[in-house]
C-alpha positions, -999 to +999 in steps of 0.1 A: -448-768-621-447-748-590-425-772-572-431-765-536-399-760-518-387-742-479-360-742-457-350-739-423-319-736-407-315-742-371-280-729-358-267-717-323-229-687-327-204-693-308-187-658-301-151-661-291-122-646-272-135-608-280-122-579-287-122-549-252-152-532-259-158-494-247-174-475-271-171-489-299-187-525-313-173-554-304-154-573-329-153-612-329-118-624-338-128-662-338-163-673-346-181-707-345-212-717-356-220-752-333-251-777-348-263-757-389-293-780-392-307-779-426-336-795-441-355-791-467-384-807-481-372-818-517-361-856-517-363-852-479-328-835-482-313-826-447-274-814-432-262-812-404-224-794-399-200-776-372-177-742-386-145-725-372-140-693-390-156-705-419-147-737-419-160-770-418-148-793-395-168-818-393-201-831-408-225-857-403-229-885-428-274-884-420-277-923-440-242-939-430-250-923-394-208-913-391-193-883-383-169-870-417-138-848-404-129-823-432-097-835-418-089-871-404-063-859-380-093-839-366-108-870-349-078-876-330-085-846-308-125-846-301-155-869-308-191-865-317-225-884-310-236-890-340-269-897-332-276-863-320-273-849-349-305-867-364-322-854-332-325-821-350-327-829-379-359-846-365-366-817-351-362-797-386-387-813-399-412-812-376-406-778-367-409-769-410-442-788-414-455-761-393-440-733-407-451-751-444-489-748-430-488-716-412-474-699-447-498-716-466-476-730-488-453-704-503-429-713-522-388-702-509-376-671-535-349-688-561-325-676-560-299-670-593-266-694-582-230-680-592-203-696-601-163-701-614-134-727-624-102-722-616-076-751-608-060-754-572-021-749-586-004-736-617-007-755-648+023-771-659+015-797-684+013-832-673+018-829-633-016-837-617-042-810-605-075-805-597-096-782-609-125-764-585-157-754-592-173-724-570-210-725-570-225-691-546-254-678-540-267-708-538-306-706-525-321-741-517-293-757-511-305-786-542-279-791-566-265-815-594-234-806-608-216-830-643-180-824-646-171-829-688-137-839-702-138-832-740-172-827-746-175-864-724-192-870-689-170-884-662-177-890-634-137-906-621-123-886-598-144-859-592-153-853-548-180-827-536-183-813-507-214-804-483-235-768-481-214-747-467-239-720-452-232-679-452-237-651-437-268-637-459-284-675-458-266-682-487-250-715-495-217-718-509-210-755-532-168-773-538-170-798-571-130-807-574-119-828-607-082-842-603-071-845-641-034-838-658-033-816-677-026-815-719-022-792-742-049-805-762-076-813-733-110-793-724-128-799-697-167-784-689-187-780-655-222-772-661-246-767-631-279-769-623-305-752-601-341-745-601-330-706-597-305-709-632-333-707-667-315-736-683-284-751-671-250-730-667-218-742-684-184-733-676-159-740-698-117-741-690-086-757-709-050-748-697-039-715-709+000-725-729+021-703-734+031-697-768+066-706-770+090-676-783+106-694-819+148-695-823+144-661-849+127-644-828+149-654-795+178-640-823+169-608-827+159-599-792+201-615-783+211-589-818+195-561-801+205-558-770+236-562-788+233-535-804+226-511-776+252-523-752+275-517-783+257-477-787+261-477-751+302-483-752+307-455-780+282-425-764+302-427-730+334-431-750+331-401-767+313-385-732+348-395-718+370-381-746+351-345-750+352-344-708+391-348-712+400-325-738+382-302-725+394-301-691+433-299-706+421-271-723+409-255-698+445-259-685+467-247-713+445-220-710+449-207-674+494-218-675+490-185-710 
């Protein structure tokens, strides 16, 4: 069954602190994306975000009608009227309905997402850490991410970002899982998207370096001592030869 999907983006770009321009192209030092509206027919999904230099400042939770700051400290410096976000989403939905009719209900092209999984910090057994599942090149912005711990699905300790809009109009999404690394545990993360023929599963487990045996350490130590002894012997022989050649030369000059 063909699922009709469509997305409309409403973006106002503010470019600040511009480099001096003569005959050269203008280069922006900082870029703010203020009021990125996303609405699509699937699940009646909408999203409203503010960003600066690619980092999200906040998004509006349209169900709870509240502003969610990426860092809570941001709310100490400014506020945002959430009702304006709702008005923008309503307008985006209205425009989307018009565009769907004008395009004769042509479905959007599903892109194939690119995924990777990695730890937030260097892995040390027994030290809490966070696994990050990055999904890039998402379009349309509809995905389902599931974490698995030793083959069992897990929901505790899982957090997920909103969709980050990219310059090519695709989206990026991050999913986090807090965990305690142990030698025998393994993790999988599954992503489902219309651009995939089947769910994509990424595997991760701690890479524990093989411990060096006592015999190996002994052999390495013995080789080091042997090399040091050889160098001492060679150095002593060279010194004796130099001294001997010097004494012979003096004797010949005296004669």
